[in-house]
C-alpha positions in Angstrom: -11.7 13.3 -7.9 -8.0 13.3 -8.3 -6.6 11.3 -11.3 -3.0 11.3 -10.0 -1.3 7.8 -9.6 1.0 8.1 -6.8 0.5 7.2 -3.1 1.9 10.6 -2.1 -1.6 12.0 -2.7 -2.9 10.0 0.1 -1.5 11.6 3.2 -1.0 9.4 6.2 -0.8 6.1 4.2 1.9 4.3 6.2 4.4 1.6 4.9 2.4 -1.0 6.6 -0.7 0.1 4.8 1.1 0.1 1.5 2.2 -3.4 2.2 -1.2 -4.7 3.1 -2.8 -3.0 0.1 -0.2 -4.4 -2.3 -0.4 -7.9 -0.8 -4.2 -8.2 -0.5 -6.2 -5.6 -2.2 -4.7 -4.2 -5.3 -5.8 -5.4 -8.8 -3.2 -7.7 -10.4 -2.9 -9.3 -13.9 -2.7 -12.8 -14.8 1.1 -13.0 -13.9 0.6 -11.5 -10.6 1.8 -7.9 -11.4 0.1 -5.2 -9.4 -2.0 -3.1 -11.9 -3.3 -0.2 -9.7 -2.1 2.1 -7.0 -3.9 2.7 -3.9 -5.1 5.9 -5.5 -6.5 3.8 -8.3 -8.1 1.4 -5.8 -10.0 4.0 -4.0 -11.2 5.6 -7.2 -12.3 2.4 -8.6 -14.3 1.6 -5.3 -15.8 5.2 -5.1 -16.9 5.1 -8.7 -18.5 1.7 -8.5 -20.4 2.4 -5.4 -21.7 5.8 -6.4 -23.0 4.4 -9.7 -25.8 2.7 -7.8 -27.4 6.2 -7.4 -28.5 5.7 -11.1 -30.8 3.0 -9.9 -33.0 5.5 -8.4 -32.2 8.7 -10.6 -31.0 8.4 -14.0 -29.8 12.0 -13.9 -27.9 11.5 -10.5 -24.5 13.2 -10.2 -22.5 10.2 -9.5 -19.2 11.8 -10.2 -19.8 14.4 -7.3 -20.8 11.5 -5.1 -17.9 9.4 -6.0 -15.7 12.3 -5.1 -17.1 12.4 -1.6 -16.9 8.7 -1.3 -13.3 8.9 -2.4 -12.5 11.8 0.1 -13.9 9.8 3.3 -12.0 6.8 2.3 -8.6 8.5 1.5 -8.9 10.6 4.5 -9.3 7.4 6.6 -12.6 8.9 8.1 -14.5 5.7 6.8 -13.4 2.4 5.1 -16.0 -0.4 4.0 -15.1 -4.0 4.8 -12.3 -5.8 3.0 -14.3 -7.5 0.2 -15.7 -4.1 -1.0 -12.3 -2.7 -1.4 -11.1 -5.7 -3.0 -13.8 -6.4 -5.5 -15.9 -3.2 -6.0 -15.6 -2.4 -9.8 -13.9 -5.7 -10.7 -15.3 -8.8 -12.3 -15.8 -10.8 -9.2 -17.9 -7.9 -7.6 -18.7 -9.8 -4.3 -18.8 -7.1 -1.7 -20.1 -8.8 1.5 -17.9 -10.0 4.4 -20.4 -12.1 6.2 -23.1 -14.6 5.6 -25.3 -17.2 7.4 -26.4 -20.4 5.8 -29.1 -22.8 7.2 -28.1 -26.5 7.8 -31.1 -28.6 7.7 -31.5 -32.1 9.2 -31.1 -34.2 6.0 -28.1 -35.3 4.1 -29.3 -33.3 1.0 -29.5 -30.1 3.2 -26.2 -30.6 4.8 -24.2 -31.2 1.7 -26.1 -28.2 -0.1 -24.7 -26.1 2.7 -21.3 -27.5 2.3 -21.4 -26.6 -1.4 -22.8 -23.1 -0.8 -20.1 -22.6 1.9 -17.4 -23.5 -0.7 -18.9 -20.9 -3.1 -18.9 -18.1 -0.5 -15.4 -18.8 0.6 -14.3 -18.7 -2.9 -15.9 -15.5 -3.4 -14.2 -13.8 -0.2 -16.8 -14.2 2.4 -17.1 -15.9 5.8 -20.0 -18.0 7.1 -22.0 -18.8 10.1 -23.9 -21.8 11.0 -26.3 -23.2 13.5 -26.0 -26.9 13.9 -29.0 -27.0 16.3 -31.4 -28.5 13.6 -29.4 -31.6 13.3 -30.7 -34.6 15.3 -28.0 -35.8 18.0 -25.5 -38.5 17.5 -27.0 -42.0 17.7 -30.4 -40.8 17.0 -32.7 -42.9 14.5 -32.5 -42.1 10.9 -35.8 -43.7 9.5 -34.9 -43.4 5.9 -31.9 -45.6 6.2 -32.8 -47.5 9.4 -29.4 -46.4 10.8 -28.4 -43.9 13.3 -27.2 -40.3 13.0 -23.5 -39.3 13.4 -24.6 -36.1 14.8 -23.7 -32.3 14.4 -20.0 -32.4 15.4 -19.2 -35.1 12.8 -20.7 -32.8 10.1 -19.0 -29.8 11.4 -15.7 -31.5 10.5 -17.0 -31.9 7.0 -17.5 -28.2 6.8 -14.1 -27.7 8.3 -12.3 -29.8 5.8 -14.2 -28.1 3.0 -13.0 -24.7 4.3 -9.5 -25.8 4.4 -9.3 -26.5 0.7 -10.9 -23.3 -0.4 -8.8 -20.1 -0.8 -11.0 -17.1 -0.7 -10.5 -15.1 -3.9 -6.7 -15.4 -3.7 -6.6 -13.1 -0.5 -8.8 -14.3 2.4 -8.9 -17.7 4.1 -12.2 -19.1 4.9 -13.7 -18.6 8.4 -16.6 -20.1 10.1 -18.9 -19.6 13.2 -20.5 -22.8 14.6 -23.2 -22.5 17.1 -25.2 -25.1 19.1 -28.1 -24.3 21.2 -27.5 -25.2 24.9 -30.6 -27.4 24.9 -29.3 -29.7 22.2 -28.7 -33.2 23.4 -25.1 -33.1 22.1 -24.1 -29.9 23.9 -21.6 -31.3 26.3 -19.7 -32.8 23.5 -20.0 -29.5 21.5 -18.6 -27.7 24.4 -15.5 -29.9 24.4 -15.0 -30.4 20.7 -12.0 -28.0 20.5 -10.4 -29.2 23.8 -7.4 -30.6 22.0 -7.2 -28.1 19.3 -6.4 -30.7 16.6 -9.8 -30.4 14.9 -12.1 -27.6 13.7 -9.3 -25.1 13.3 -11.4 -23.2 10.6 -14.2 -22.7 13.2 -14.9 -20.3 16.0 -17.6 -22.0 18.1 -20.2 -20.5 20.4 -22.8 -21.9 22.7 -26.2 -20.4 22.1 -27.6 -19.6 25.5 -31.3 -19.1 26.3 -33.1 -17.0 28.9 -34.7 -20.1 30.5 -31.2 -21.7 30.7 -29.7 -18.6 32.4 -32.5 -18.5 34.9 -31.8 -22.3 35.7 -28.0 -21.4 36.2 -29.0 -18.6 38.7 -31.3 -21.2 40.6 -28.9 -24.1 40.3 -31.7 -26.1 38.6 -31.9 -28.7 35.8 -33.1 -27.8 32.4 -34.6 -29.8 29.4 -32.8 -31.2 26.4 -34.8 -31.2 23.2 -34.4 -33.5 20.2 -34.5 -31.1 17.2 -36.0 -34.0 15.1 -39.5 -33.8 16.9 -39.0 -31.1 19.6 -39.6 -33.6 22.3 -37.8 -33.6 25.7 -35.1 -36.3 25.6 -33.2 -35.7 29.0 -32.1 -33.1 31.4 -28.8 -31.5 32.5 -28.0 -29.4 35.5 -27.7 -25.8 34.2 -25.0 -24.6 36.6 -22.6 -27.6 35.8 -23.1 -27.0 32.0 -22.4 -23.2 32.5 -19.5 -24.2 34.5 -18.1 -26.5 31.9 -18.4 -23.7 29.2 -16.5 -21.3 31.5 -13.7 -23.8 32.3 -13.2 -24.5 28.5 -13.1 -20.8 27.9 -10.5 -20.3 30.6 -8.5 -23.2 29.3 -8.2 -22.1 25.6 -10.7 -19.1 24.7 -13.4 -21.4 23.4 -16.3 -21.8 23.2 -17.7 -18.4 23.3 -21.3 -17.6 24.4 -24.2 -16.1 22.4 -27.4 -15.0 24.1 -29.9 -16.2 21.4 -33.1 -14.7 23.0 -31.4 -11.3 23.0 -30.5 -11.6 19.3 -34.0 -12.4 18.6 -35.5 -9.7 20.9 -33.8 -7.2 18.5 -34.6 -9.2 15.3 -36.1 -6.6 13.1 -38.0 -9.1 11.0 -39.3 -11.8 13.3 -42.2 -12.5 10.8 -39.5 -13.7 8.2 -37.7 -16.0 10.6 -35.7 -16.6 13.7 -32.1 -15.7 14.1 -29.9 -18.8 14.8 -26.4 -17.9 14.1 -24.0 -15.1 13.5 -21.1 -14.3 11.2 -17.7 -15.7 12.2 -16.6 -12.9 14.7 -20.1 -12.9 16.4 -21.2 -9.3 15.8 -23.5 -9.7 13.0 -26.7 -11.9 13.7 -28.3 -13.1 10.3 -31.2 -14.9 9.2 -30.4 -17.9 7.1 -29.2 -16.8 3.7 -28.7 -13.3 4.8 -25.5 -11.3 4.2 -24.4 -8.1 5.5 -22.0 -5.5 4.3 -19.9 -3.6 6.9 -18.0 -0.4 7.2 -16.2 1.5 10.0 -16.0 5.1 11.0 -12.5 6.1 12.1 -13.2 7.9 15.5 -9.6 9.1 15.9 -10.3 11.4 12.9 -13.2 12.9 14.6 -11.2 14.9 17.2 -9.7 18.3 16.6 -8.3 20.7 19.1 -9.2 18.2 22.0 -12.9 18.2 21.2 -15.2 15.7 19.4 -16.2 17.3 15.9 -19.9 16.1 16.0 -20.7 18.0 12.9 -18.2 16.2 10.8 -19.1 12.8 12.6 -22.7 13.4 11.4 -21.7 14.1 7.8 -19.4 11.0 7.7 -22.4 8.9 9.1 -24.6 10.0 6.5 -22.1 9.4 3.7 -21.2 6.0 5.2 -24.9 4.9 5.3 -25.4 6.1 1.7 -22.3 4.2 0.7 -23.3 0.9 2.3 -26.9 1.1 1.1 -25.4 1.5 -2.4 -23.2 -1.6 -1.9 -26.4 -3.7 -1.7 -27.4 -2.5 -5.1 -24.1 -3.1 -6.9 -23.3 -6.3 -5.0 -22.7 -9.5 -7.0 -24.1 -12.4 -4.6 -22.7 -15.8 -4.7 -26.2 -17.4 -4.4 -29.6 -16.3 -5.8 -31.1 -17.2 -2.2 -28.6 -14.7 -0.7 -29.3 -11.9 -3.2 -33.1 -12.4 -2.4 -32.9 -12.3 1.4 -30.3 -9.7 1.6 -32.2 -7.3 -0.8 -35.5 -8.0 1.2 -34.0 -6.9 4.4 -31.2 -4.5 3.3 -29.2 -4.9 6.6 -26.1 -2.7 6.8 -23.5 -2.6 9.7 -21.9 0.7 10.4 -19.4 0.5 13.1 -16.3 2.3 14.4 -12.5 2.0 14.7 -10.0 4.2 16.2 -12.0 4.3 19.5 -8.8 4.1 21.6 -7.2 6.7 19.5 -10.2 9.1 20.2 -9.7 8.7 23.9 -6.0 9.4 23.7 -6.6 12.5 21.8 -9.2 13.6 24.2 -6.9 12.9 27.3 -9.3 10.2 28.7 -8.0 6.8 29.9 -9.7 3.9 28.3 -10.2 2.2 31.8 -12.2 5.1 33.2 -16.0 5.8 33.8 -15.6 8.9 31.6 -14.6 6.7 28.7 -17.5 4.3 29.1 -19.9 7.3 29.2 -18.4 8.7 26.1 -18.5 5.5 24.3 -22.2 5.3 25.0 -22.7 8.9 23.9 -20.8 8.5 20.7 -22.5 5.3 19.6 -25.9 6.7 20.5 -25.1 9.7 18.2 -23.9 7.4 15.4 -27.0 5.1 15.8 -29.4 8.1 15.7 -27.8 9.9 12.9 -27.5 6.6 10.8 -31.3 5.7 11.5 -32.4 9.3 10.6 -30.5 9.2 7.2 -31.8 5.6 6.5 -35.3 7.1 7.0 -34.4 9.9 4.4 -33.3 7.3 2.0 -36.5 5.4 2.4 -38.5 8.6 1.5 -36.6 8.5 -2.0 -35.8 4.9 -2.6 -38.5 3.0 -0.7 -38.5 0.9 2.5 -36.8 -2.6 2.6 -39.3 -5.2 1.0 -40.0 -6.9 4.3 -40.8 -3.7 6.0 -44.5 -4.8 6.5 -44.7 -6.7 9.8 -41.2 -5.6 10.9 -40.5 -3.9 14.3 -40.6 -0.6 12.4 -44.1 -1.1 11.1 -45.9 0.5 13.8 -47.3 3.9 14.7 -44.5 6.6 15.3 -41.7 4.7 13.6 -42.1 5.6 10.0 -40.4 4.2 6.9 -36.8 3.2 7.0 -34.5 2.0 4.2 -32.4 -0.7 6.2 -33.6 -3.3 8.6 -30.5 -2.8 10.6 -27.9 0.1 10.4 -25.3 -0.4 13.0 -22.7 -3.1 14.0 -19.4 -3.1 15.8 -17.1 -5.4 14.0 -13.4 -6.2 14.3 -11.5 -4.0 11.8 -8.5 -6.0 11.2 -6.7 -5.0 8.2 -8.7 -2.0 7.5 -7.5 -0.4 10.7 -4.0 -1.0 9.4 -4.8 0.7 6.3 -6.2 3.7 8.3 -3.3 3.6 10.8 -5.9 3.4 13.6 -6.5 1.3 16.6 -8.8 -1.7 16.0 -12.5 -1.4 16.6 -13.5 -0.5 20.2 -10.5 -2.4 21.5 -7.8 -0.7 23.6 -4.2 -0.4 22.1 -2.5 -3.8 21.7 0.8 -2.2 22.5 2.2 1.4 22.8 5.5 0.1 20.8 6.8 -3.1 19.5 9.7 -4.3 17.3 9.7 -5.4 13.8 12.3 -6.7 11.3 13.2 -4.5 8.2 14.8 -5.0 5.0 18.5 -4.8 6.3 17.9 -7.5 8.8 18.1 -4.9 11.6 15.1 -4.4 13.9 12.9 -1.4 14.0 10.9 0.0 16.9 7.3 0.7 15.8 5.7 3.3 18.0 2.1 4.3 18.2 2.0 7.5 15.9 0.0 9.7 18.6 2.4 8.6 21.2 5.6 9.4 19.2 4.1 12.8 18.3 3.3 13.6 22.0 6.9 12.5 23.0 8.5 14.6 20.6 6.3 17.7 21.3 6.9 17.4 25.0 10.7 16.6 24.8 10.9 13.1 26.1 11.3 11.2 22.9 14.4 9.1 22.4 15.2 6.0 20.5 16.5 4.3 23.8 13.2 5.0 25.5 11.1 3.6 22.5 13.2 0.5 22.8 12.6 0.1 26.6 8.9 0.6 25.9 8.8 -2.0 23.2 10.5 -4.4 25.6 7.8 -3.7 28.3 4.8 -3.3 25.8 3.3 -0.9 28.3 4.3 2.5 29.6 2.7 2.4 33.0 5.9 1.8 34.8 8.2 3.9 32.7 9.2 6.8 34.8 10.5 8.9 32.0 7.0 9.1 30.6 5.0 12.0 32.2 2.3 10.7 34.5 -0.6 12.2 32.5 0.7 10.5 29.4 1.0 7.1 31.1 -2.5 7.7 32.4 -4.0 7.8 28.9 -1.7 5.4 27.0 -3.2 2.1 28.4 -3.0 -1.2 26.7 -5.2 -4.3 26.6 -3.4 -6.1 29.6 -3.5 -2.8 31.7 -7.3 -3.1 31.7 -9.4 -5.3 34.0 -11.7 -7.8 32.3 -14.7 -6.0 34.0 -13.7 -2.8 32.1 -13.6 -4.7 28.7 -17.2 -5.8 29.5 -18.4 -2.3 30.6 -17.2 -0.8 27.4 -18.7 -3.5 25.2 -22.0 -2.9 27.0 -21.8 0.7 26.5 -21.5 0.4 22.7 -24.0 -2.5 22.6 -26.7 -0.3 24.1 -27.0 1.7 20.9 -26.0 -0.8 18.4 -28.6 -2.6 16.2 -26.7 -5.8 15.8 -23.9 -6.8 18.3 -20.4 -5.8 19.3 -17.2 -7.7 18.6 -15.0 -7.4 21.6 -12.3 -9.8 23.1 -12.1 -9.6 27.0 -8.3 -10.2 27.8 -7.4 -11.9 31.1 -4.0 -12.3 32.4 -2.4 -15.7 32.5 -3.0 -16.0 36.3 -6.8 -15.4 36.1 -8.9 -18.1 37.7 -12.0 -19.9 36.4 -14.0 -17.9 38.8 -12.7 -14.8 37.1 -14.0 -15.8 33.8 -17.3 -16.9 35.2 -17.8 -13.5 36.9 -17.1 -11.7 33.5 -19.8 -14.1 31.7 -22.4 -13.4 34.4 -21.6 -9.5 34.1 -22.0 -9.6 30.4 -25.5 -11.2 31.0 -26.4 -8.6 33.5 -25.2 -5.7 31.3 -27.2 -6.9 28.4 -24.4 -7.9 26.0 -25.3 -10.2 23.3 -22.3 -12.4 23.4 -18.8 -12.9 25.0 -15.4 -13.9 23.5 -12.6 -14.1 26.2 -8.9 -15.0 26.0 -6.7 -15.7 29.0 -3.1 -14.8 28.0 -0.8 -17.7 27.2 -3.6 -20.2 28.1 -3.1 -22.3 25.0 0.5 -22.7 25.6 0.0 -23.5 29.2 -1.9 -26.7 28.2 1.4 -28.2 26.8 3.9 -26.7 29.0 2.2 -27.9 32.4 1.8 -31.5 33.5 -0.2 -32.9 36.1 2.6 -34.5 38.1 5.4 -32.1 37.3 7.0 -32.3 40.7 7.1 -36.1 40.7 8.7 -36.1 37.1 11.3 -33.6 38.0 12.3 -35.6 41.0 12.7 -38.8 39.0 14.8 -37.2 36.4 18.6 -38.3 36.4 20.5 -35.3 37.9 23.3 -35.5 35.3 20.8 -35.2 32.5 20.0 -31.6 33.5 18.7 -30.7 30.0 15.6 -33.0 30.5 14.3 -30.8 33.4 12.1 -28.0 32.2 12.6 -24.6 34.0 9.6 -23.4 35.9 7.8 -20.1 34.7 8.4 -17.2 37.0 5.5 -14.7 37.7 7.1 -12.1 35.6 9.3 -12.2 32.4 11.0 -9.7 30.3 9.8 -9.8 26.7 10.1 -8.4 23.1 7.4 -8.4 20.5 8.2 -8.6 16.8 5.9 -7.9 13.9 6.5 -10.0 10.8 4.4 -9.8 7.6 3.5 -13.2 6.5 1.3 -14.4 3.4 -1.5 -14.9 6.0 -1.3 -11.4 7.4 0.8 -9.7 10.2 2.4 -12.3 12.8 3.2 -10.8 16.2 6.0 -12.9 17.8 6.8 -12.3 21.6 10.0 -13.7 22.9 10.3 -13.9 26.7 13.4 -14.4 28.8 14.2 -15.3 32.2 17.5 -15.0 34.1 18.9 -17.9 32.3 18.1 -16.7 28.7 15.4 -17.5 26.2 12.4 -18.9 27.9 9.1 -19.0 25.8 7.6 -17.8 22.6 4.1 -16.8 21.7 2.5 -15.8 18.5 -0.7 -13.8 17.8 -2.3 -13.6 14.4 -5.2 -11.2 14.1 -8.0 -13.7 15.2 -8.6 -17.0 16.8 -8.9 -20.1 14.6 -7.6 -20.8 11.0 -4.8 -23.1 9.9 -2.2 -20.4 9.9 -2.9 -19.4 13.5 -3.1 -23.0 14.9 0.3 -23.8 13.1 1.9 -20.8 14.4 0.7 -21.6 18.0 1.9 -25.1 17.6 5.4 -23.7 16.5 5.4 -21.4 19.6 4.5 -24.2 22.0 7.3 -26.5 20.7 10.1 -23.7 20.6 8.9 -22.7 24.3 9.2 -26.3 25.3 12.7 -26.6 23.7 14.0 -23.5 25.3 12.7 -24.4 28.7 14.4 -27.8 28.2 17.7 -26.4 27.3 17.8 -26.3 23.3 19.8 -23.5 21.9 18.3 -20.8 19.7 20.6 -21.5 16.8 19.2 -25.0 16.7 15.6 -23.8 16.7 16.3 -21.3 13.9 18.1 -24.0 11.9 15.0 -26.2 12.0 12.6 -23.5 11.0 14.4 -21.1 8.7 13.7 -21.6 5.0 10.4 -23.7 5.4 8.1 -22.4 2.8 4.4 -22.4 2.0 2.3 -21.4 -1.0 1.9 -17.9 0.4 5.2 -16.1 0.7 5.4 -12.5 1.5 7.7 -9.6 0.8 10.7 -9.3 -1.5 14.6 -9.8 -1.4 16.1 -9.9 2.2 12.6 -9.2 3.7 11.0 -12.2 2.0 9.1 -14.4 4.5 8.4 -17.9 3.0 5.9 -19.1 5.9 4.9 -18.6 9.4 7.5 -21.0 10.5 10.2 -19.0 8.6 8.8 -15.7 10.2 9.3 -17.3 13.6 12.8 -18.2 12.8 13.7 -14.7 11.4 12.3 -13.1 14.4 14.5 -15.2 16.8 17.5 -14.6 14.5 16.9 -10.7 14.6 16.4 -11.1 18.5 19.7 -12.9 18.9 21.7 -10.5 16.5 20.4 -7.5 18.2 21.7 -8.9 21.4 25.1 -9.3 19.8 25.2 -13.0 19.0 26.7 -14.3 15.7 24.6 -17.4 14.8 26.4 -18.3 11.6 23.4 -18.9 9.8 22.4 -18.1 6.3 19.0 -17.9 4.9 17.7 -21.1 3.3 14.9 -19.5 1.5 14.1 -20.8 -2.2 12.7 -18.4 -4.6 9.0 -19.6 -4.6 6.4 -20.9 -2.3 5.7 -24.7 -1.8 2.6 -26.7 -2.6 0.4 -27.1 0.5 -0.4 -30.8 -0.4 2.8 -32.3 -1.8 5.5 -29.7 -1.2 6.4 -29.3 -4.7 7.2 -25.6 -6.1 4.2 -23.8 -7.2 3.9 -21.3 -10.0 1.6 -18.4 -10.7 -0.6 -19.1 -13.7 -3.8 -17.2 -14.6 -3.7 -15.5 -11.2 -3.5 -18.7 -9.3 -0.8 -20.8 -7.7 -0.5 -24.0 -9.5 1.7 -27.1 -8.5 3.4 -28.8 -11.4 3.9 -31.8 -9.4 0.5 -32.9 -8.1 -1.8 -30.5 -10.0 -2.8 -28.5 -7.0 -4.4 -25.0 -7.7 -5.6 -22.4 -5.5 -8.6 -21.6 -7.6 -9.8 -25.2 -8.2 
């Protein structure tokens, strides 16, 4: 394994990747100074994970194995989940991304779960919960002769706890909240994020059952069951409840749906317990106190000469399964209960990223039957080879302790090391490190614009598209700028038709194709598939219902949808818009909001913030600036919700006639406790990022705004606004005593 200390020895490591690694992954001293290079980090991880082989063979050649692990990571053929990259070989040593905790129906159980949540979030993990065991609101509490406040009120306690915990200095807490559809409080749960003022650290999903779905099909009533005693306590019409779920998802993307009976149909250890919840992104069903370590193979690296390199893919699958099983050995679990349950089942989740890249390199459009068939074939291969190697490991290391009574404990199955092997997770920042498309998603955009150090704007182009454009002679900076403005190439005539055909983006694809692709990968995935089904803004409630029903028909385990701009539409539209506009005084023209046309011209800017990449889309109509949308990685979370709120208010201001200069002046220089970047490129907060994106947009159009940066040197305390200082690796406020690590 190489000992050099420069990033030059990791070919293909992009500037974006270096920024992400430095910001979130590399080891620092107590003063915040970076102590390792990316090379050092990958060596640290490889050595730490390889060392687990000595648990089974004292003479194991861990140096040679570490070299293999290092090679598949630095070639970006495989990367583990973020906590493993951050913490392997370091004092914290917590390597898992996802956990599920039980929430029992007593005050002691509930607040034990809150405490455990805080410990997990502090260590860098996300948590999933089922609140279905909690008795409904206004139910009797015999011990106090009082009444229960219900699951939603306690969810707010978990949400508040999450808000105060900073995960390891690099990751914000994330939660999944699930309630069974037969819980008496289900209607209130479906509506609990309607106003988006609460539960911003939660993704929520309704746990649907097979009897419920059958009742939906037949338009029948179904029973509600009190979890306190399991007795029937009412009925609801299934189709009306299903329609309410669909309408809320159409309105703002939540709740999602989880098919609970399907999760338990594939539960490998039903004798141990029933699966009640998943991790925050929904792809990892887990028993209470279970954790799972994840990793992803970069499919874009598995294509050579226009063909899939099946032999190399098999080699990487085997190494990845070996790697992930070793993670279980060296992992430092945040709770003894989690250590015991995780080691008893030894679940791993090997998934993929770069799926869109693979299709492009093979010349196959994402939205084609051929792509769906190949997705099924690729995942079948990975699942088979992963299970085969897990069986080989079992021959040497033994089966997982809960093997007896598991679904594998029957004639013809044979021993296996891991209760589950495959999971399709969202790859987020690791796909940025690998310069790959995310998970099994299509491309977000072929090209977009971001600000650089000299305050100019830089057009970022998909590397495969850029290479093809240069090789075939149609590359030009002007063309790349036009593509960035459109976000898609399907209507750009200068791009050859065969290239346009394969470079499709998320919004070039019908929702039905999204579901078909999800189902193709789900067919050969032990756990579940994380996938967002994108809808255009003009999609109807009926369109969403059609996709939910299709997901059920095609044996998906859950669905997450998002209708473009749906959250902004709630504020920008009013029930009596026509009457209000007629009533407005004609001379006060700025009080009249401009109506949104069906099509707008827009630009998307990428800004690096302390909470991760923030994509800011600025749209214009014929009169000028019209609306602003923000996208930050995933739904939920404080940063995402605050950025969305800023986008709504900026859009409303522009549609009401407020000038860009005034918007920039109000937002520029606002700071938080997590600034990003250095010098002229420093971004103090998400609000500051929005201001800088608008400023760059206007300057590119030739406007002199006459504004100077108002940036202070350091971030601000999230509680009192005072200046924070770095002390002992934490941000500490000298005014109110706030500490990130407290």
